[in-house]
Every structure is written in structure tokens, then in C-alpha cells.
N, CA, C, O and the ligand as a Tripos MOL2 file, in Angstrom:
@<TRIPOS>MOLECULE
protein
  293   291    74     0     0
PROTEIN
NO_CHARGES

@<TRIPOS>ATOM
      1 N         -17.5670  108.9870  149.7980 N.3       1 MET1
      2 CA        -16.6610  109.8170  148.8180 C.3       1 MET1
      3 C         -17.2080  111.1610  148.6060 C.2       1 MET1
      4 O         -16.4540  112.1340  148.6130 O.2       1 MET1
      5 N         -18.5120  111.2840  148.4110 N.am      2 SER2
      6 CA        -19.2470  112.5680  148.0710 C.3       2 SER2
      7 C         -19.1070  113.4870  149.2190 C.2       2 SER2
      8 O         -18.8570  114.6750  149.0150 O.2       2 SER2
      9 N         -19.2660  112.9650  150.5400 N.am      3 GLU3
     10 CA        -19.1620  113.6420  151.7520 C.3       3 GLU3
     11 C         -17.7510  114.3020  151.8700 C.2       3 GLU3
     12 O         -17.5330  115.4720  152.1850 O.2       3 GLU3
     13 N         -16.8720  113.3820  151.5740 N.am      4 LEU4
     14 CA        -15.3590  113.7710  151.6550 C.3       4 LEU4
     15 C         -15.2110  115.1550  150.6070 C.2       4 LEU4
     16 O         -14.5750  116.1260  151.0180 O.2       4 LEU4
     17 N         -15.7070  115.1690  149.5220 N.am      5 SER5
     18 CA        -15.4810  116.0960  148.5520 C.3       5 SER5
     19 C         -16.2530  117.3800  149.0420 C.2       5 SER5
     20 O         -15.7600  118.5010  148.9220 O.2       5 SER5
     21 N         -17.4050  117.1680  149.5630 N.am      6 GLN6
     22 CA        -18.0690  118.3590  150.1670 C.3       6 GLN6
     23 C         -17.2560  119.0340  151.2100 C.2       6 GLN6
     24 O         -17.0930  120.2520  151.2740 O.2       6 GLN6
     25 N         -16.7360  118.1140  152.0550 N.am      7 LEU7
     26 CA        -15.8970  118.6520  153.2020 C.3       7 LEU7
     27 C         -14.6330  119.4010  152.6840 C.2       7 LEU7
     28 O         -14.2590  120.4220  153.2620 O.2       7 LEU7
     29 N         -14.0310  118.9540  151.7020 N.am      8 SER8
     30 CA        -12.8920  119.6720  151.3130 C.3       8 SER8
     31 C         -13.4180  120.9130  150.6660 C.2       8 SER8
     32 O         -12.8420  121.9730  150.9120 O.2       8 SER8
     33 N         -14.3910  120.8970  149.9140 N.am      9 GLN9
     34 CA        -14.8590  122.2420  149.1550 C.3       9 GLN9
     35 C         -15.2520  123.1100  150.4460 C.2       9 GLN9
     36 O         -14.9610  124.3060  150.4090 O.2       9 GLN9
     37 N         -15.8240  122.6530  151.4680 N.am     10 LEU10
     38 CA        -16.1920  123.6070  152.5990 C.3      10 LEU10
     39 C         -14.7140  124.2130  153.2190 C.2      10 LEU10
     40 O         -14.6710  125.3770  153.6180 O.2      10 LEU10
     41 N         -13.7340  123.4940  153.2570 N.am     11 LYS11
     42 CA        -12.5470  123.8250  153.8190 C.3      11 LYS11
     43 C         -11.9180  124.9680  152.8460 C.2      11 LYS11
     44 O         -11.5740  126.0590  153.3010 O.2      11 LYS11
     45 N         -11.8020  124.6480  151.5470 N.am     12 SER12
     46 CA        -11.2690  125.5050  150.7450 C.3      12 SER12
     47 C         -12.0480  126.8360  150.7140 C.2      12 SER12
     48 O         -11.4530  127.9110  150.6440 O.2      12 SER12
     49 N         -13.6040  126.7290  150.7760 N.am     13 PHE13
     50 CA        -14.3030  127.9950  150.8420 C.3      13 PHE13
     51 C         -13.9640  128.8410  151.9480 C.2      13 PHE13
     52 O         -13.8680  130.0610  151.8150 O.2      13 PHE13
     53 N         -13.7580  128.1770  153.1540 N.am     14 ASN14
     54 CA        -13.4050  128.9400  154.4150 C.3      14 ASN14
     55 C         -11.9040  129.6740  154.2370 C.2      14 ASN14
     56 O         -11.5980  130.8260  154.5430 O.2      14 ASN14
     57 N         -11.2750  128.8820  153.7890 N.am     15 LYS15
     58 CA         -9.7540  129.4940  153.5540 C.3      15 LYS15
     59 C          -9.9800  130.6640  152.4750 C.2      15 LYS15
     60 O          -9.2720  131.6680  152.5540 O.2      15 LYS15
     61 N         -10.8760  130.5610  151.5480 N.am     16 LEU16
     62 CA        -10.8990  131.6070  150.6220 C.3      16 LEU16
     63 C         -11.5360  132.8720  151.3500 C.2      16 LEU16
     64 O         -11.1040  134.0090  151.1640 O.2      16 LEU16
     65 N         -12.4460  132.6170  152.0730 N.am     17 THR17
     66 CA        -13.1550  133.9920  152.6840 C.3      17 THR17
     67 C         -12.1210  134.5000  153.7570 C.2      17 THR17
     68 O         -12.0080  135.6990  154.0110 O.2      17 THR17
     69 N         -11.4720  133.6510  154.2910 N.am     18 SER18
     70 CA        -10.4940  134.1990  155.3810 C.3      18 SER18
     71 C          -9.4250  134.9940  154.6900 C.2      18 SER18
     72 O          -9.0400  136.0690  155.1500 O.2      18 SER18
     73 N          -8.9200  134.4440  153.5340 N.am     19 ASP19
     74 CA         -8.0350  135.0890  152.8040 C.3      19 ASP19
     75 C          -8.5660  136.4490  152.2720 C.2      19 ASP19
     76 O          -7.9280  137.4990  152.3520 O.2      19 ASP19
     77 N          -9.6890  136.3340  151.7710 N.am     20 SER20
     78 CA        -10.2860  137.4800  151.1180 C.3      20 SER20
     79 C         -10.7660  138.6650  152.1510 C.2      20 SER20
     80 O         -10.9220  139.8410  151.8230 O.2      20 SER20
     81 N         -10.9890  138.0650  153.5960 N.am     21 PHE21
     82 CA        -11.1240  139.0660  154.6810 C.3      21 PHE21
     83 C          -9.7390  139.6680  154.8590 C.2      21 PHE21
     84 O          -9.7710  140.8740  155.1030 O.2      21 PHE21
     85 N          -8.6140  139.1560  154.8010 N.am     22 HIS22
     86 CA         -7.5030  139.8060  155.0320 C.3      22 HIS22
     87 C          -6.9330  140.6380  154.0730 C.2      22 HIS22
     88 O          -6.1860  141.5660  154.3840 O.2      22 HIS22
     89 N          -7.3100  140.2990  152.6510 N.am     23 GLN23
     90 CA         -7.1050  141.0370  151.4680 C.3      23 GLN23
     91 C          -7.8790  142.3510  151.6470 C.2      23 GLN23
     92 O          -7.3810  143.4300  151.3270 O.2      23 GLN23
     93 N          -9.0940  142.2320  152.1620 N.am     24 GLN24
     94 CA         -9.9430  143.3670  152.2330 C.3      24 GLN24
     95 C          -9.3910  144.4300  153.2580 C.2      24 GLN24
     96 O          -9.3760  145.6340  153.0020 O.2      24 GLN24
     97 N          -8.9050  143.8460  154.5300 N.am     25 LYS25
     98 CA         -8.4030  144.8230  155.3740 C.3      25 LYS25
     99 C          -7.1840  145.3890  154.8460 C.2      25 LYS25
    100 O          -6.9860  146.5670  155.1420 O.2      25 LYS25
    101 N          -6.3670  144.8360  154.1640 N.am     26 HIS26
    102 CA         -5.1070  145.3020  153.4880 C.3      26 HIS26
    103 C          -5.4600  146.4150  152.5480 C.2      26 HIS26
    104 O          -4.9040  147.5130  152.5750 O.2      26 HIS26
    105 N          -6.4040  146.0800  151.7220 N.am     27 PHE27
    106 CA         -7.0020  146.9780  150.7190 C.3      27 PHE27
    107 C          -7.6020  148.3970  151.2740 C.2      27 PHE27
    108 O          -7.4500  149.4740  150.6960 O.2      27 PHE27
    109 N          -8.3080  148.2030  152.4950 N.am     28 ILE28
    110 CA         -8.8950  149.4320  153.1440 C.3      28 ILE28
    111 C          -7.6550  150.2430  153.6650 C.2      28 ILE28
    112 O          -7.6980  151.4730  153.6210 O.2      28 ILE28
    113 N          -6.6480  149.6480  154.1140 N.am     29 LYS29
    114 CA         -5.6170  150.4300  154.7040 C.3      29 LYS29
    115 C          -5.0450  151.2860  153.4810 C.2      29 LYS29
    116 O          -4.8790  152.5020  153.5650 O.2      29 LYS29
    117 N          -4.7930  150.6280  152.4770 N.am     30 LYS30
    118 CA         -4.2760  151.0760  151.2500 C.3      30 LYS30
    119 C          -5.1180  152.4060  150.7820 C.2      30 LYS30
    120 O          -4.6120  153.5130  150.6030 O.2      30 LYS30
    121 N          -6.3740  152.1070  150.6350 N.am     31 VAL31
    122 CA         -7.1250  153.1160  150.1390 C.3      31 VAL31
    123 C          -7.2980  154.3090  151.1730 C.2      31 VAL31
    124 O          -7.3760  155.4730  150.7800 O.2      31 VAL31
    125 N          -7.3520  153.9710  152.4740 N.am     32 LEU32
    126 CA         -7.2100  155.1670  153.5370 C.3      32 LEU32
    127 C          -6.1330  155.9500  153.5730 C.2      32 LEU32
    128 O          -6.1960  157.1410  153.8780 O.2      32 LEU32
    129 N          -4.9780  155.2930  153.2400 N.am     33 SER33
    130 CA         -3.5800  156.1930  153.1670 C.3      33 SER33
    131 C          -3.4800  156.7800  152.0300 C.2      33 SER33
    132 O          -2.5590  157.5870  151.9030 O.2      33 SER33
    133 N          -4.4100  156.5340  150.8770 N.am     34 GLY34
    134 CA         -4.2850  157.3580  149.7560 C.3      34 GLY34
    135 C          -3.6440  156.5960  148.7350 C.2      34 GLY34
    136 O          -3.5460  157.2140  147.6740 O.2      34 GLY34
    137 N          -3.1380  155.3400  148.7350 N.am     35 ARG35
    138 CA         -2.4230  154.7710  147.7140 C.3      35 ARG35
    139 C          -3.2610  154.0480  146.6440 C.2      35 ARG35
    140 O          -2.7460  153.7400  145.5690 O.2      35 ARG35
    141 N          -4.4200  153.8020  146.8980 N.am     36 ILE36
    142 CA         -5.3720  153.2420  145.9220 C.3      36 ILE36
    143 C          -6.6300  153.9580  145.9370 C.2      36 ILE36
    144 O          -7.3280  153.9990  146.9490 O.2      36 ILE36
    145 N          -6.9710  154.5750  144.7470 N.am     37 THR37
    146 CA         -8.1790  155.2650  144.5500 C.3      37 THR37
    147 C          -9.1590  154.5220  143.4100 C.2      37 THR37
    148 O         -10.2880  154.9410  143.1580 O.2      37 THR37
    149 N          -8.7090  153.6510  142.9230 N.am     38 GLN38
    150 CA         -9.4680  152.9110  141.7430 C.3      38 GLN38
    151 C          -9.9880  151.3840  142.2500 C.2      38 GLN38
    152 O          -9.3250  150.6480  142.9800 O.2      38 GLN38
    153 N         -11.1390  151.1170  141.7770 N.am     39 CYS39
    154 CA        -11.5740  149.8170  141.9700 C.3      39 CYS39
    155 C         -10.7390  148.7370  141.1110 C.2      39 CYS39
    156 O         -10.5440  148.8900  139.9050 O.2      39 CYS39
    157 N         -10.2550  147.6090  141.8600 N.am     40 PRO40
    158 CA         -9.5650  146.6360  141.2160 C.3      40 PRO40
    159 C         -10.2180  145.9610  140.0990 C.2      40 PRO40
    160 O          -9.4890  145.3950  139.2830 O.2      40 PRO40
    161 N         -11.5530  145.9340  139.9320 N.am     41 GLN41
    162 CA        -12.2000  145.2880  139.1410 C.3      41 GLN41
    163 C         -12.7480  146.0360  137.8640 C.2      41 GLN41
    164 O         -12.6380  145.5600  136.7340 O.2      41 GLN41
    165 N         -13.4220  147.3980  138.1720 N.am     42 CYS42
    166 CA        -13.8140  148.1320  136.8800 C.3      42 CYS42
    167 C         -12.9940  149.3520  136.6870 C.2      42 CYS42
    168 O         -13.0830  149.9960  135.6420 O.2      42 CYS42
    169 N         -12.0890  149.7470  137.7860 N.am     43 HIS43
    170 CA        -11.1380  150.8240  137.6030 C.3      43 HIS43
    171 C         -11.8200  152.0590  137.4510 C.2      43 HIS43
    172 O         -11.3290  152.9790  136.7970 O.2      43 HIS43
    173 N         -12.9810  152.1420  138.0440 N.am     44 GLN44
    174 CA        -13.5780  153.3760  138.2760 C.3      44 GLN44
    175 C         -13.0730  153.8800  139.6050 C.2      44 GLN44
    176 O         -12.6140  153.0750  140.4150 O.2      44 GLN44
    177 N         -13.1340  155.1730  139.8720 N.am     45 ASN45
    178 CA        -12.5820  155.8950  141.1390 C.3      45 ASN45
    179 C         -13.4590  155.3160  142.2990 C.2      45 ASN45
    180 O         -14.6630  155.0740  142.2200 O.2      45 ASN45
    181 N         -12.6900  155.1430  143.3410 N.am     46 LEU46
    182 CA        -13.3770  154.6890  144.5830 C.3      46 LEU46
    183 C         -13.7860  156.1050  145.3740 C.2      46 LEU46
    184 O         -13.0520  157.0910  145.3150 O.2      46 LEU46
    185 N         -14.8280  156.0930  145.9950 N.am     47 THR47
    186 CA        -15.2930  156.9330  146.9160 C.3      47 THR47
    187 C         -15.3130  156.5720  148.3910 C.2      47 THR47
    188 O         -15.7950  155.5000  148.7550 O.2      47 THR47
    189 N         -14.8320  157.3900  149.1890 N.am     48 ILE48
    190 CA        -14.9230  157.0360  150.8220 C.3      48 ILE48
    191 C         -15.9620  157.7830  151.3960 C.2      48 ILE48
    192 O         -15.8730  159.0040  151.5230 O.2      48 ILE48
    193 N         -17.0570  157.0580  151.7930 N.am     49 ASN49
    194 CA        -18.1480  157.8640  152.5750 C.3      49 ASN49
    195 C         -17.9530  157.7580  153.9940 C.2      49 ASN49
    196 O         -18.1200  156.6430  154.4880 O.2      49 ASN49
    197 N         -17.5680  158.8990  154.8830 N.am     50 MET50
    198 CA        -17.2670  158.7380  156.1260 C.3      50 MET50
    199 C         -18.6970  158.8430  156.9170 C.2      50 MET50
    200 O         -19.7390  159.3270  156.4750 O.2      50 MET50
    201 N         -18.4900  158.3140  158.0850 N.am     51 ASN51
    202 CA        -19.6540  158.2360  158.9620 C.3      51 ASN51
    203 C         -20.5540  159.3160  159.2090 C.2      51 ASN51
    204 O         -20.0700  160.2630  159.8300 O.2      51 ASN51
    205 N         -21.6960  159.3900  158.8840 N.am     52 ASN52
    206 CA        -22.7510  160.4430  159.2770 C.3      52 ASN52
    207 C         -23.5680  159.6460  160.3020 C.2      52 ASN52
    208 O         -24.1400  158.5850  160.0560 O.2      52 ASN52
    209 N         -23.5530  160.3100  161.5300 N.am     53 THR53
    210 CA        -24.6150  159.7790  162.7010 C.3      53 THR53
    211 C         -24.7260  158.2250  162.4590 C.2      53 THR53
    212 O         -23.7780  157.5310  162.8270 O.2      53 THR53
    213 N         -25.5840  157.7610  161.9940 N.am     54 ASP54
    214 CA        -25.8580  156.2730  162.2340 C.3      54 ASP54
    215 C         -25.4830  155.5340  161.0190 C.2      54 ASP54
    216 O         -25.5500  154.3050  161.0020 O.2      54 ASP54
    217 N         -25.0720  156.2460  159.9560 N.am     55 GLU55
    218 CA        -24.7330  155.4100  158.6600 C.3      55 GLU55
    219 C         -23.3370  154.9660  158.7010 C.2      55 GLU55
    220 O         -22.5060  155.7470  159.1630 O.2      55 GLU55
    221 N         -22.9180  153.6530  158.2190 N.am     56 GLN56
    222 CA        -21.8800  152.9680  158.2270 C.3      56 GLN56
    223 C         -20.9400  153.5440  157.2190 C.2      56 GLN56
    224 O         -21.3180  153.7480  156.0660 O.2      56 GLN56
    225 N         -19.6460  153.8300  157.6440 N.am     57 SER57
    226 CA        -18.6870  154.3680  156.5370 C.3      57 SER57
    227 C         -18.3520  153.2750  155.5280 C.2      57 SER57
    228 O         -18.2180  152.1050  155.8880 O.2      57 SER57
    229 N         -18.2170  153.6730  154.2460 N.am     58 THR58
    230 CA        -18.1400  152.8570  153.1630 C.3      58 THR58
    231 C         -17.0390  153.1690  152.1660 C.2      58 THR58
    232 O         -16.7330  154.3400  151.9410 O.2      58 THR58
    233 N         -16.4620  152.1980  151.5890 N.am     59 ILE59
    234 CA        -15.5210  152.4760  150.3550 C.3      59 ILE59
    235 C         -16.3470  151.8290  149.1370 C.2      59 ILE59
    236 O         -16.6570  150.6390  149.2020 O.2      59 ILE59
    237 N         -16.7000  152.6020  148.0390 N.am     60 ARG60
    238 CA        -17.4000  152.2350  146.9710 C.3      60 ARG60
    239 C         -16.8250  152.6200  145.8210 C.2      60 ARG60
    240 O         -16.0110  153.5440  145.8400 O.2      60 ARG60
    241 N         -17.1520  151.9820  144.6640 N.am     61 CYS61
    242 CA        -16.8180  152.4440  143.3020 C.3      61 CYS61
    243 C         -18.0830  152.7530  142.7180 C.2      61 CYS61
    244 O         -19.1750  152.5110  143.2330 O.2      61 CYS61
    245 N         -17.8770  153.3040  141.6080 N.am     62 ALA62
    246 CA        -19.4570  153.7830  140.8580 C.3      62 ALA62
    247 C         -20.2890  152.6180  140.5030 C.2      62 ALA62
    248 O         -21.5140  152.7310  140.4660 O.2      62 ALA62
    249 N         -19.6730  151.4670  140.2310 N.am     63 LYS63
    250 CA        -20.5390  150.3560  139.8540 C.3      63 LYS63
    251 C         -20.7160  149.2530  140.9330 C.2      63 LYS63
    252 O         -21.2220  148.1530  140.7060 O.2      63 LYS63
    253 N         -20.2320  149.6800  142.1550 N.am     64 LYS64
    254 CA        -20.3820  149.0050  143.2960 C.3      64 LYS64
    255 C         -20.0550  147.5140  143.2530 C.2      64 LYS64
    256 O         -20.6800  146.6780  143.9060 O.2      64 LYS64
    257 N         -19.0720  147.2480  142.4710 N.am     65 CYS65
    258 CA        -18.4560  146.0120  142.8260 C.3      65 CYS65
    259 C         -17.4420  145.9410  143.7670 C.2      65 CYS65
    260 O         -17.0450  144.8370  144.1410 O.2      65 CYS65
    261 N         -16.8690  147.1810  144.2930 N.am     66 THR66
    262 CA        -16.3070  147.3030  145.4800 C.3      66 THR66
    263 C         -17.3150  148.1130  146.4170 C.2      66 THR66
    264 O         -17.7640  149.2250  146.1410 O.2      66 THR66
    265 N         -17.5790  147.4290  147.4880 N.am     67 ASP67
    266 CA        -18.5710  147.9970  148.4340 C.3      67 ASP67
    267 C         -18.2140  147.4060  149.7280 C.2      67 ASP67
    268 O         -18.6720  146.3100  150.0500 O.2      67 ASP67
    269 N         -17.4960  148.0100  150.4170 N.am     68 ILE68
    270 CA        -16.9390  147.7670  151.6650 C.3      68 ILE68
    271 C         -17.2420  148.5050  152.8840 C.2      68 ILE68
    272 O         -16.9550  149.7000  152.9570 O.2      68 ILE68
    273 N         -17.8220  147.8600  153.8870 N.am     69 GLU69
    274 CA        -18.1200  148.6580  155.0790 C.3      69 GLU69
    275 C         -16.9540  148.8920  155.9710 C.2      69 GLU69
    276 O         -16.2490  147.8950  156.1300 O.2      69 GLU69
    277 N         -16.6300  149.8330  156.5120 N.am     70 LEU70
    278 CA        -15.5720  150.1740  157.5400 C.3      70 LEU70
    279 C         -16.1650  149.9080  158.8780 C.2      70 LEU70
    280 O         -17.2820  150.3090  159.2030 O.2      70 LEU70
    281 N         -15.3890  149.2310  159.6260 N.am     71 ASP71
    282 CA        -15.9050  149.0550  161.0220 C.3      71 ASP71
    283 C         -14.9190  149.7750  162.0860 C.2      71 ASP71
    284 O         -14.4610  149.2660  163.1090 O.2      71 ASP71
    285 N         -14.7300  150.9350  161.6500 N.am     72 CYS72
    286 CA        -14.0390  151.9140  162.5660 C.3      72 CYS72
    287 C         -15.1240  152.7880  163.2370 C.2      72 CYS72
    288 O         -15.8870  153.4780  162.5600 O.2      72 CYS72
    289 N         -15.1670  152.7440  164.4500 N.am     73 SER73
    290 CA        -16.2530  153.3540  165.0880 C.3      73 SER73
    291 C         -15.7460  154.6160  166.2100 C.2      73 SER73
    292 O         -16.5870  155.2480  166.8490 O.2      73 SER73
    293 ZN        -15.8370  148.6200  140.6300 Zn       74 ZN74
@<TRIPOS>BOND
     1     1     2 1
     2     2     3 1
     3     3     4 2
     4     3     5 am
     5     5     6 1
     6     6     7 1
     7     7     8 2
     8     7     9 am
     9     9    10 1
    10    10    11 1
    11    11    12 2
    12    11    13 am
    13    13    14 1
    14    14    15 1
    15    15    16 2
    16    15    17 am
    17    17    18 1
    18    18    19 1
    19    19    20 2
    20    19    21 am
    21    21    22 1
    22    22    23 1
    23    23    24 2
    24    23    25 am
    25    25    26 1
    26    26    27 1
    27    27    28 2
    28    27    29 am
    29    29    30 1
    30    30    31 1
    31    31    32 2
    32    31    33 am
    33    33    34 1
    34    34    35 1
    35    35    36 2
    36    35    37 am
    37    37    38 1
    38    38    39 1
    39    39    40 2
    40    39    41 am
    41    41    42 1
    42    42    43 1
    43    43    44 2
    44    43    45 am
    45    45    46 1
    46    46    47 1
    47    47    48 2
    48    47    49 am
    49    49    50 1
    50    50    51 1
    51    51    52 2
    52    51    53 am
    53    53    54 1
    54    54    55 1
    55    55    56 2
    56    55    57 am
    57    57    58 1
    58    58    59 1
    59    59    60 2
    60    59    61 am
    61    61    62 1
    62    62    63 1
    63    63    64 2
    64    63    65 am
    65    65    66 1
    66    66    67 1
    67    67    68 2
    68    67    69 am
    69    69    70 1
    70    70    71 1
    71    71    72 2
    72    71    73 am
    73    73    74 1
    74    74    75 1
    75    75    76 2
    76    75    77 am
    77    77    78 1
    78    78    79 1
    79    79    80 2
    80    79    81 am
    81    81    82 1
    82    82    83 1
    83    83    84 2
    84    83    85 am
    85    85    86 1
    86    86    87 1
    87    87    88 2
    88    87    89 am
    89    89    90 1
    90    90    91 1
    91    91    92 2
    92    91    93 am
    93    93    94 1
    94    94    95 1
    95    95    96 2
    96    95    97 am
    97    97    98 1
    98    98    99 1
    99    99   100 2
   100    99   101 am
   101   101   102 1
   102   102   103 1
   103   103   104 2
   104   103   105 am
   105   105   106 1
   106   106   107 1
   107   107   108 2
   108   107   109 am
   109   109   110 1
   110   110   111 1
   111   111   112 2
   112   111   113 am
   113   113   114 1
   114   114   115 1
   115   115   116 2
   116   115   117 am
   117   117   118 1
   118   118   119 1
   119   119   120 2
   120   119   121 am
   121   121   122 1
   122   122   123 1
   123   123   124 2
   124   123   125 am
   125   125   126 1
   126   126   127 1
   127   127   128 2
   128   127   129 am
   129   129   130 1
   130   130   131 1
   131   131   132 2
   132   131   133 am
   133   133   134 1
   134   134   135 1
   135   135   136 2
   136   135   137 am
   137   137   138 1
   138   138   139 1
   139   139   140 2
   140   139   141 am
   141   141   142 1
   142   142   143 1
   143   143   144 2
   144   143   145 am
   145   145   146 1
   146   146   147 1
   147   147   148 2
   148   147   149 am
   149   149   150 1
   150   150   151 1
   151   151   152 2
   152   151   153 am
   153   153   154 1
   154   154   155 1
   155   155   156 2
   156   155   157 am
   157   157   158 1
   158   158   159 1
   159   159   160 2
   160   159   161 am
   161   161   162 1
   162   162   163 1
   163   163   164 2
   164   163   165 am
   165   165   166 1
   166   166   167 1
   167   167   168 2
   168   167   169 am
   169   169   170 1
   170   170   171 1
   171   171   172 2
   172   171   173 am
   173   173   174 1
   174   174   175 1
   175   175   176 2
   176   175   177 am
   177   177   178 1
   178   178   179 1
   179   179   180 2
   180   179   181 am
   181   181   182 1
   182   182   183 1
   183   183   184 2
   184   183   185 am
   185   185   186 1
   186   186   187 1
   187   187   188 2
   188   187   189 am
   189   189   190 1
   190   190   191 1
   191   191   192 2
   192   191   193 am
   193   193   194 1
   194   194   195 1
   195   195   196 2
   196   195   197 am
   197   197   198 1
   198   198   199 1
   199   199   200 2
   200   199   201 am
   201   201   202 1
   202   202   203 1
   203   203   204 2
   204   203   205 am
   205   205   206 1
   206   206   207 1
   207   207   208 2
   208   207   209 am
   209   209   210 1
   210   210   211 1
   211   211   212 2
   212   211   213 am
   213   213   214 1
   214   214   215 1
   215   215   216 2
   216   215   217 am
   217   217   218 1
   218   218   219 1
   219   219   220 2
   220   219   221 am
   221   221   222 1
   222   222   223 1
   223   223   224 2
   224   223   225 am
   225   225   226 1
   226   226   227 1
   227   227   228 2
   228   227   229 am
   229   229   230 1
   230   230   231 1
   231   231   232 2
   232   231   233 am
   233   233   234 1
   234   234   235 1
   235   235   236 2
   236   235   237 am
   237   237   238 1
   238   238   239 1
   239   239   240 2
   240   239   241 am
   241   241   242 1
   242   242   243 1
   243   243   244 2
   244   243   245 am
   245   245   246 1
   246   246   247 1
   247   247   248 2
   248   247   249 am
   249   249   250 1
   250   250   251 1
   251   251   252 2
   252   251   253 am
   253   253   254 1
   254   254   255 1
   255   255   256 2
   256   255   257 am
   257   257   258 1
   258   258   259 1
   259   259   260 2
   260   259   261 am
   261   261   262 1
   262   262   263 1
   263   263   264 2
   264   263   265 am
   265   265   266 1
   266   266   267 1
   267   267   268 2
   268   267   269 am
   269   269   270 1
   270   270   271 1
   271   271   272 2
   272   271   273 am
   273   273   274 1
   274   274   275 1
   275   275   276 2
   276   275   277 am
   277   277   278 1
   278   278   279 1
   279   279   280 2
   280   279   281 am
   281   281   282 1
   282   282   283 1
   283   283   284 2
   284   283   285 am
   285   285   286 1
   286   286   287 1
   287   287   288 2
   288   287   289 am
   289   289   290 1
   290   290   291 1
   291   291   292 2
@<TRIPOS>SUBSTRUCTURE
     1 MET1         2 RESIDUE 1 A MET
     2 SER2         6 RESIDUE 1 A SER
     3 GLU3        10 RESIDUE 1 A GLU
     4 LEU4        14 RESIDUE 1 A LEU
     5 SER5        18 RESIDUE 1 A SER
     6 GLN6        22 RESIDUE 1 A GLN
     7 LEU7        26 RESIDUE 1 A LEU
     8 SER8        30 RESIDUE 1 A SER
     9 GLN9        34 RESIDUE 1 A GLN
    10 LEU10       38 RESIDUE 1 A LEU
    11 LYS11       42 RESIDUE 1 A LYS
    12 SER12       46 RESIDUE 1 A SER
    13 PHE13       50 RESIDUE 1 A PHE
    14 ASN14       54 RESIDUE 1 A ASN
    15 LYS15       58 RESIDUE 1 A LYS
    16 LEU16       62 RESIDUE 1 A LEU
    17 THR17       66 RESIDUE 1 A THR
    18 SER18       70 RESIDUE 1 A SER
    19 ASP19       74 RESIDUE 1 A ASP
    20 SER20       78 RESIDUE 1 A SER
    21 PHE21       82 RESIDUE 1 A PHE
    22 HIS22       86 RESIDUE 1 A HIS
    23 GLN23       90 RESIDUE 1 A GLN
    24 GLN24       94 RESIDUE 1 A GLN
    25 LYS25       98 RESIDUE 1 A LYS
    26 HIS26      102 RESIDUE 1 A HIS
    27 PHE27      106 RESIDUE 1 A PHE
    28 ILE28      110 RESIDUE 1 A ILE
    29 LYS29      114 RESIDUE 1 A LYS
    30 LYS30      118 RESIDUE 1 A LYS
    31 VAL31      122 RESIDUE 1 A VAL
    32 LEU32      126 RESIDUE 1 A LEU
    33 SER33      130 RESIDUE 1 A SER
    34 GLY34      134 RESIDUE 1 A GLY
    35 ARG35      138 RESIDUE 1 A ARG
    36 ILE36      142 RESIDUE 1 A ILE
    37 THR37      146 RESIDUE 1 A THR
    38 GLN38      150 RESIDUE 1 A GLN
    39 CYS39      154 RESIDUE 1 A CYS
    40 PRO40      158 RESIDUE 1 A PRO
    41 GLN41      162 RESIDUE 1 A GLN
    42 CYS42      166 RESIDUE 1 A CYS
    43 HIS43      170 RESIDUE 1 A HIS
    44 GLN44      174 RESIDUE 1 A GLN
    45 ASN45      178 RESIDUE 1 A ASN
    46 LEU46      182 RESIDUE 1 A LEU
    47 THR47      186 RESIDUE 1 A THR
    48 ILE48      190 RESIDUE 1 A ILE
    49 ASN49      194 RESIDUE 1 A ASN
    50 MET50      198 RESIDUE 1 A MET
    51 ASN51      202 RESIDUE 1 A ASN
    52 ASN52      206 RESIDUE 1 A ASN
    53 THR53      210 RESIDUE 1 A THR
    54 ASP54      214 RESIDUE 1 A ASP
    55 GLU55      218 RESIDUE 1 A GLU
    56 GLN56      222 RESIDUE 1 A GLN
    57 SER57      226 RESIDUE 1 A SER
    58 THR58      230 RESIDUE 1 A THR
    59 ILE59      234 RESIDUE 1 A ILE
    60 ARG60      238 RESIDUE 1 A ARG
    61 CYS61      242 RESIDUE 1 A CYS
    62 ALA62      246 RESIDUE 1 A ALA
    63 LYS63      250 RESIDUE 1 A LYS
    64 LYS64      254 RESIDUE 1 A LYS
    65 CYS65      258 RESIDUE 1 A CYS
    66 THR66      262 RESIDUE 1 A THR
    67 ASP67      266 RESIDUE 1 A ASP
    68 ILE68      270 RESIDUE 1 A ILE
    69 GLU69      274 RESIDUE 1 A GLU
    70 LEU70      278 RESIDUE 1 A LEU
    71 ASP71      282 RESIDUE 1 A ASP
    72 CYS72      286 RESIDUE 1 A CYS
    73 SER73      290 RESIDUE 1 A SER
    74 ZN74       293 GROUP 0 **** ****
């Protein structure tokens, strides 16, 4: 019984991360197209840091509750 409940927790966790991955992709698209400029959590302005040499491009808010690495190379 406990194994079964662990398994279902694992499944829902996987679904959650998969969903949030797609939400994040969607979110990034919106930010890059200029439609969202505020963090959905703290409502601070988001800043987009574009690639400098070997540093990853990121989308961040001032409090860093939004801190997304962009994988466009
Ligand atoms: Zn934030």
C-alpha cells in the first residue's frame, strides 16, 4: 500500500515537472516577444540577460524567484 502511494506520488511529480517545463517554454516565448515583463510571483520587472561569450542567457526578476536559463545557442 505504501509502495503504491509512493509510486502515484512519483507519477504526479513527473507530470508536474513536465507541465511546468512546458509552461516555462510558453512563458519564455511570451517574455521574448515582449508580452510579459513582470515576474508572475513577485511582480518585479524581469530582466533578460543575453549571451555574453560563455555565460548562459537568462530571464530573471529582482528577487530571483524567476530565474530561467535560455537554451538558445
Ligand atoms: Zn520574482
